C-alpha positions as CSV (number, residue, x, y, z in Angstrom):
1,M,254.6,105.0,-138.5
2,K,255.3,101.6,-137.1
3,T,257.9,101.1,-134.4
4,E,260.5,98.3,-134.9
5,E,259.0,96.5,-132.0
6,K,255.6,96.4,-133.7
7,K,257.1,95.3,-136.9
8,F,258.8,92.5,-135.1
9,T,255.6,91.5,-133.4
10,K,253.7,91.5,-136.7
11,K,256.4,89.5,-138.5
12,L,256.6,87.0,-135.6
13,F,252.8,86.5,-135.5
14,T,252.6,86.1,-139.3
15,L,255.5,83.6,-139.3
16,L,253.9,81.5,-136.6
17,M,250.6,81.5,-138.4
18,V,252.2,80.5,-141.6
19,T,254.0,77.7,-139.8
20,L,250.8,76.5,-138.1
21,F,248.9,76.3,-141.4
22,T,251.8,74.8,-143.3
23,I,252.4,71.9,-140.9
24,G,248.7,71.5,-139.9
25,G,247.5,70.0,-143.2
26,A,244.1,69.2,-141.7
27,F,243.2,73.0,-141.9
28,A,243.8,73.0,-145.7
29,Q,244.5,76.8,-145.5
30,D,246.5,78.9,-147.8
31,P,249.4,80.4,-145.7
32,T,248.5,83.9,-146.9
33,D,245.0,83.5,-145.4
34,F,246.4,83.8,-141.8
35,G,243.8,81.5,-140.5
36,N,240.3,82.9,-140.5
37,A,239.2,81.5,-137.1
38,A,239.5,78.9,-134.4
39,D,237.2,76.7,-136.4
40,D,235.6,76.6,-139.9
41,A,232.8,79.1,-139.0
42,N,235.0,82.2,-139.0
43,I,234.8,82.5,-135.2
44,S,237.6,83.4,-132.9
45,Y,237.3,82.2,-129.3
46,I,238.7,84.4,-126.5
47,T,238.6,83.9,-122.7
48,V,237.1,86.8,-120.8
49,G,239.7,89.6,-120.1
50,K,242.2,88.3,-122.6
51,R,244.0,89.9,-125.6
52,M,244.4,88.3,-129.0
53,P,246.1,89.3,-132.3
54,F,244.4,89.6,-135.6
55,Y,245.8,90.1,-139.2
56,V,243.9,91.2,-142.3
57,Q,245.1,90.1,-145.7
58,P,245.6,93.4,-147.7
59,D,244.3,93.9,-151.2
60,S,246.8,92.3,-153.6
61,Y,246.3,94.9,-156.3
62,Y,247.2,97.8,-154.0
63,H,249.9,95.9,-152.1
64,P,251.7,93.8,-154.8
65,G,254.9,93.4,-152.8
66,F,253.1,92.0,-149.7
67,Q,254.1,88.5,-148.6
68,P,252.9,86.5,-145.6
69,V,256.1,87.2,-143.7
70,S,256.7,90.8,-144.8
71,D,255.5,94.3,-144.0
72,E,255.6,95.4,-147.7
73,L,252.4,97.5,-147.5
74,T,251.7,100.5,-149.8
75,P,251.9,103.6,-147.4
76,G,248.8,105.4,-146.4
77,F,246.3,102.6,-146.4
78,V,244.3,102.0,-143.2
79,W,242.0,99.2,-141.9
80,N,238.9,100.4,-140.1
81,W,237.8,98.1,-137.3
82,G,234.4,98.3,-135.7
83,P,231.1,96.4,-135.0
84,G,229.5,94.6,-137.8
85,S,226.5,96.2,-139.5
86,A,223.9,94.4,-137.3
87,A,226.0,94.4,-134.1
88,T,225.0,96.3,-131.0
89,W,228.1,96.4,-129.0
90,V,230.5,99.3,-128.6
91,W,234.3,99.6,-128.2
92,G,235.5,99.7,-124.6
93,D,232.8,97.4,-123.1
94,Q,232.5,94.0,-124.7
95,L,235.6,94.4,-126.8
96,T,238.5,96.9,-126.8
97,L,240.9,97.8,-129.6
98,A,244.1,97.5,-127.6
99,S,246.4,98.6,-130.4
100,Q,246.3,99.0,-134.2
101,T,249.2,99.2,-136.6
102,D,248.1,99.0,-140.3
103,N,246.5,95.6,-140.9
104,Y,247.5,94.1,-137.5
105,V,245.4,94.7,-134.3
106,E,245.1,93.4,-130.8
107,I,241.6,92.9,-129.5
108,T,240.9,92.6,-125.7
109,A,237.7,90.8,-124.6
110,G,235.7,92.3,-121.7
111,N,234.0,90.4,-119.0
112,T,230.8,89.9,-121.0
113,T,230.4,86.5,-122.6
114,G,228.7,86.1,-126.0
115,D,229.2,86.5,-129.7
116,F,230.3,89.9,-131.0
117,V,230.6,90.5,-134.8
118,L,233.7,92.5,-135.7
119,N,234.1,94.1,-139.1
120,V,237.1,95.6,-140.8
121,K,237.3,97.6,-144.0
122,E,240.4,98.5,-146.0
123,Q,240.6,102.2,-147.0
124,A,242.9,103.8,-149.5
125,P,244.6,107.2,-148.9
126,A,243.6,110.4,-150.7
127,E,246.1,109.9,-153.5
128,F,244.2,106.7,-154.4
129,G,240.8,108.4,-154.1
130,G,240.2,107.6,-150.5
131,C,238.0,104.6,-151.4
132,E,236.8,102.3,-148.6
133,D,235.6,98.7,-149.0
134,P,231.8,99.1,-148.6
135,D,231.3,95.8,-147.0
136,G,234.6,94.7,-145.4
137,T,235.1,91.4,-143.7
138,D,233.4,90.0,-140.6
139,I,234.7,87.8,-137.9
140,T,232.8,86.7,-134.8
141,I,234.6,87.2,-131.5
142,R,233.2,84.6,-129.1
143,V,234.0,85.6,-125.6
144,V,233.8,82.6,-123.2
145,E,234.2,82.0,-119.5
146,A,237.5,81.0,-118.0
147,P,237.8,77.3,-116.9
148,E,236.6,76.6,-113.3
149,I,237.3,74.1,-110.6
150,H,234.2,72.9,-108.8
151,A,235.2,70.0,-106.6
152,F,237.5,67.1,-106.0
153,P,235.1,64.2,-105.8
154,S,237.5,61.3,-105.2
155,F,238.9,62.9,-102.0
156,L,235.4,63.5,-100.7
157,S,233.9,60.2,-101.7
158,E,236.8,57.9,-100.8
159,F,238.3,59.7,-97.8
160,G,235.7,62.1,-96.7
161,I,238.0,65.1,-96.7
162,S,237.9,68.6,-98.2
163,D,240.5,71.2,-99.0
164,G,243.1,71.3,-96.2
165,E,241.9,68.2,-94.3
166,T,243.7,64.9,-93.6
167,H,242.6,61.3,-93.9
168,Q,244.2,58.5,-91.9
169,Q,244.1,54.8,-92.3
170,C,245.9,51.7,-91.5
171,G,248.0,50.2,-94.3
172,D,248.5,50.9,-97.9
173,I,246.1,52.5,-100.4
174,E,246.3,50.8,-103.8
175,G,245.1,52.1,-107.2
176,F,243.8,55.5,-106.1
177,D,242.4,57.8,-108.8
178,A,242.7,61.5,-107.9
179,S,239.9,63.3,-109.7
180,I,238.7,66.8,-110.4
181,E,235.3,68.3,-111.3
182,L,235.5,71.3,-113.6
183,S,233.9,73.3,-116.4
184,G,235.5,74.6,-119.5
185,F,236.6,73.7,-123.0
186,P,238.4,70.4,-123.5
187,N,241.2,69.4,-123.4
188,F,241.9,70.5,-119.9
189,Q,245.2,70.7,-118.1
190,V,245.6,70.3,-114.4
191,R,248.8,71.4,-112.5
192,W,249.4,69.3,-109.4
193,E,252.1,67.8,-107.1
194,L,252.2,64.7,-104.8
195,E,254.7,64.9,-101.9
196,R,255.7,62.2,-99.4
197,Q,256.8,62.8,-95.9
198,E,257.7,60.6,-92.9
199,I,256.0,61.7,-89.7
200,D,256.5,60.7,-86.1
201,E,253.9,59.5,-83.6
202,D,252.8,63.1,-82.9
203,G,252.5,64.0,-86.6
204,N,255.7,66.0,-86.8
205,P,257.7,65.7,-90.0
206,V,260.9,63.6,-89.9
207,G,263.6,64.4,-92.5
208,S,262.9,66.1,-95.8
209,P,259.8,65.7,-97.9
210,V,260.1,63.9,-101.3
211,T,258.3,64.9,-104.4
212,V,256.7,61.6,-105.6
213,D,255.3,63.1,-108.8
214,S,254.1,66.4,-110.3
215,G,252.8,67.4,-113.6
216,E,250.6,69.5,-115.9
217,T,248.3,66.7,-116.9
218,A,246.0,66.8,-119.8
219,G,242.5,65.6,-118.8
220,G,239.2,65.0,-120.5
221,P,238.5,64.4,-124.2
222,G,240.5,65.9,-127.0
223,P,240.2,69.5,-128.2
224,G,236.6,70.8,-128.7
225,Y,234.7,74.0,-129.0
226,T,231.7,73.0,-126.8
227,R,231.9,74.1,-123.2
228,L,231.5,71.2,-120.8
229,S,230.0,71.7,-117.4
230,N,230.6,69.9,-114.1
231,Q,232.7,67.2,-115.8
232,T,234.8,64.8,-113.7
233,F,238.3,63.7,-114.9
234,D,241.2,61.9,-113.3
235,F,244.4,63.9,-113.1
236,D,246.4,61.1,-111.4
237,S,245.4,57.5,-111.9
238,E,246.2,54.1,-110.3
239,R,248.3,55.7,-107.6
240,D,249.6,53.5,-104.7
241,L,250.1,55.3,-101.5
242,V,252.2,52.9,-99.4
243,V,253.7,52.8,-96.0
244,V,257.5,53.4,-96.4
245,D,260.0,51.5,-94.1
246,N,257.2,50.5,-91.7
247,K,256.8,54.2,-90.6
248,R,253.9,56.6,-90.7
249,T,253.9,58.1,-94.1
250,R,252.0,61.2,-95.2
251,Y,251.1,61.9,-98.8
252,T,250.0,65.4,-99.8
253,Y,248.3,66.3,-103.0
254,T,248.5,70.0,-104.0
255,I,246.5,71.3,-107.0
256,T,247.4,74.8,-108.1
257,G,245.3,75.5,-111.2
258,I,243.7,74.5,-114.5
259,T,243.7,75.6,-118.1
260,D,241.6,74.7,-121.0
261,L,241.9,74.8,-124.8
262,I,240.6,78.4,-125.1
263,S,242.4,79.8,-122.2
264,R,245.8,78.5,-123.4
265,R,245.1,79.9,-126.9
266,S,244.1,83.2,-125.3
267,D,247.5,83.4,-123.6
268,Y,249.2,83.7,-127.0
269,L,250.5,87.2,-126.4
270,E,251.2,86.6,-122.7
271,A,254.7,85.9,-121.3
272,E,253.4,82.8,-119.5
273,T,250.3,80.6,-119.1
274,T,247.5,81.8,-116.9
275,W,246.4,79.2,-114.3
276,Y,242.8,79.5,-113.2
277,D,241.6,78.7,-109.6
278,A,245.3,78.9,-108.8
279,D,245.1,79.1,-105.0
280,P,246.7,75.9,-103.7
281,V,244.2,73.2,-102.8
282,T,245.7,70.4,-100.6
283,F,244.6,67.0,-99.4
284,A,246.7,65.0,-96.9
285,I,246.5,61.2,-96.6
286,I,248.4,59.4,-93.8
287,V,249.0,55.7,-94.2
288,N,250.0,54.1,-90.9
289,P,251.9,50.8,-90.4
290,T,249.8,48.0,-89.1
291,P,250.6,47.3,-85.5
292,Q,252.5,44.1,-85.0
293,T,251.5,42.5,-81.7
294,G,254.4,41.2,-79.7
295,P,254.7,38.2,-77.3
296,I,252.7,37.9,-74.1
297,F,255.0,38.0,-71.1
298,H,254.1,35.8,-68.2
299,I,255.7,34.3,-65.1
300,P,257.8,31.3,-66.2
301,E,256.3,27.9,-65.5
302,G,259.3,26.9,-63.4
303,Y,258.9,29.9,-61.1
304,G,258.5,28.8,-57.5
305,E,260.0,25.4,-57.8
306,L,262.0,24.2,-54.7
């Protein structure tokens, strides 16, 4: 027997799927199809360790009152989920059946990447003869790695600094492109912040820091289902780091994580987005005012006159 919470979850998921395929005309899907996969090959991509929802369209003969946004199922029917006929995986390792309520399930991916064929068969209760669909329907669960940060090439190549280090120079920096090297599925998203702080001659902060800019910037090419490795993208472009009020000025970049297309999709049931490589990485750049040479003092020419 379904709880009201499960009913709400199923209805909400179905409504969202219907909305997606109604407004997303490029998919050319019937709303009652619930969307077979992440692409046209009946494949659903999931980041390792994540949980995703799946719906099965019930047999229309046995469930004549079912609509895409309803729970009008004929009682007693079950949907049997398991490995496809040629699959070699078992529940609890590569995939876990987190919950099952009628034709709605939640599948959790393990930490093993690869393709795992999942099959589901609708079965009638005893009062309808107990018949089970002999073949059922397959979907491939493609478990993929989470996005990864590898390096920050612009900070190393232009300033020679790594995480937690500081670069100093005389005068402004114009048109700096802050870049990141990463792997994952485009399009990427980088969460970062740039802070400005006046400092004294000993490097101590003066006054309060100012957030110059911050964002969750999309980087790389548009959406795609091919994993890219060691790709470099700018997350902040054409940035001028300038001396303010002719005083030593420190700029600090803080990068706190990345996501990619699949990881964001895999957060569908989560309360918030998972940011990977989320330990703060910081790079400090100090721009110093150019010294202004003063006058040369000397003994006046009239000195010593009698």
